[in-house]
Structure formats: C-alpha cells, structure tokens
C-alpha positions as CSV (number, residue, x, y, z in Angstrom):
1,X,-0.2,-0.1,0.0
2,X,3.1,2.1,0.8
3,X,3.8,1.7,-3.2
4,X,0.6,4.0,-4.3
5,X,1.9,5.9,-7.0
6,X,0.1,9.8,-7.4
7,X,0.8,9.2,-11.1
8,X,-2.9,8.7,-11.8
9,X,-3.9,12.1,-10.4
10,X,-1.2,13.7,-13.0
11,X,-2.8,12.0,-15.8
12,X,-6.2,13.7,-15.0
13,X,-5.0,17.0,-15.5
14,X,-4.6,16.9,-19.3
15,X,-4.9,20.6,-19.5
16,X,-1.8,21.6,-17.9
17,X,1.4,21.5,-19.7
18,X,4.0,18.8,-18.9
19,X,7.0,19.6,-16.3
20,X,9.6,20.1,-18.7
21,X,7.2,23.2,-20.4
22,X,6.4,24.5,-17.1
23,X,7.8,27.7,-15.7
24,X,9.1,28.2,-12.1
25,X,6.2,30.2,-11.7
26,X,3.4,28.0,-12.4
27,X,0.7,27.4,-10.4
28,X,-1.3,24.7,-11.3
29,X,-4.5,25.8,-8.8
30,X,-4.6,29.3,-11.1
31,X,-4.8,27.1,-14.4
32,X,-7.9,25.6,-13.9
33,X,-10.7,25.6,-16.7
34,X,-12.0,29.3,-16.5
35,X,-12.2,30.6,-20.2
36,X,-12.3,34.1,-21.1
37,X,-15.7,33.5,-22.6
38,X,-17.1,32.6,-19.1
39,X,-15.2,35.9,-17.8
40,X,-16.7,38.0,-19.8
41,X,-20.0,36.4,-19.4
42,X,-19.9,37.1,-15.8
43,X,-18.5,40.7,-16.2
44,X,-21.7,41.3,-18.4
45,X,-23.6,39.7,-15.8
46,X,-22.3,41.8,-12.9
47,X,-22.5,44.8,-15.0
48,X,-25.9,44.5,-16.0
49,X,-27.3,43.7,-12.1
50,X,-25.2,46.6,-11.0
51,X,-27.1,48.8,-13.5
52,X,-30.4,47.9,-12.7
53,X,-30.1,47.2,-8.4
54,X,-27.7,50.0,-7.8
55,X,-27.5,53.0,-10.3
56,X,-30.8,53.0,-11.5
57,X,-32.7,53.1,-8.2
58,X,-30.2,55.5,-6.8
59,X,-30.4,57.7,-9.9
60,X,-34.2,57.8,-9.8
61,X,-34.3,58.7,-6.2
62,X,-31.6,61.4,-6.5
63,X,-33.8,62.7,-9.0
64,X,-36.7,62.9,-7.3
65,X,-34.6,64.6,-4.2
66,X,-33.2,67.1,-6.1
67,X,-37.0,67.7,-8.0
68,X,-38.3,68.2,-4.4
69,X,-35.3,70.7,-3.3
70,X,-36.1,72.8,-6.4
71,X,-39.9,73.0,-5.8
72,X,-39.6,73.7,-2.1
73,X,-36.9,76.5,-3.1
74,X,-33.8,75.1,-1.6
75,X,-32.4,75.1,-5.1
76,X,-33.0,77.8,-7.4
77,X,-35.0,77.0,-11.1
78,X,-33.1,78.1,-14.0
79,X,-35.1,80.9,-15.4
80,X,-35.2,79.2,-18.7
81,X,-35.7,75.7,-18.4
82,X,-36.9,75.6,-15.1
83,X,-35.5,72.5,-12.7
84,X,-34.8,70.0,-15.7
85,X,-30.8,70.9,-16.0
86,X,-30.6,70.2,-12.2
87,X,-32.6,67.1,-12.6
88,X,-30.4,66.0,-15.7
89,X,-27.4,66.5,-14.4
90,X,-28.2,64.5,-10.8
91,X,-29.5,61.6,-13.2
92,X,-26.2,61.1,-14.7
93,X,-23.8,61.2,-11.9
94,X,-24.7,57.6,-10.5
95,X,-24.8,55.9,-13.7
96,X,-21.4,57.4,-14.7
97,X,-19.8,56.3,-11.3
98,X,-21.2,52.9,-11.8
99,X,-18.9,52.0,-14.4
C-alpha cells in the first residue's frame, strides 16, 4: 500500500503543460478551466445587475430629491428651463460612477 503512486492524479490533469515546459512561476491552481468567454459573461452579468439594482434606483431617487429641493425653494430653478438641468445632471451622476 505504501507504493501507491500519485501518477494517476497527474494523468487526469490533461489541460496542464508537461513539467518540462512549466516555468518556475507555474501554479497549477490558477490554470483551472476558466475560459475568457466565461469571465466576460460573468462580468457582463455583474455590470447589468449593478445597473438595474444599484445605479438606476439611486439615480431615480436622486432625481426625485433634487426635484423636491427645487420645488421647496432650496435650489433655484433655471429661469428658462426650470428644474430640468439640475435634475438631468443629478440623473447622470450615479450611472457614470457605476461603470
């Protein structure tokens, strides 16, 4: 039983380069099957979730607060465009910072 070899475990890792071609900085744990397509898909999903669950609600709440402040008189409205420039600027801040 003491002569059991670990050679069987090495044969299972066919995606790893042979030991003669490995550099000194080679780490077998970092070479697992994670393809770039999977990583880009995960990143895309994270960005989409971040937009819908964080940036968009925060932007809408900020717009409502800004409109309320203009309506109450704490912020001055533009004589020509009213509260639109302030509300539009407020809407762009959270979306720009989320990316």
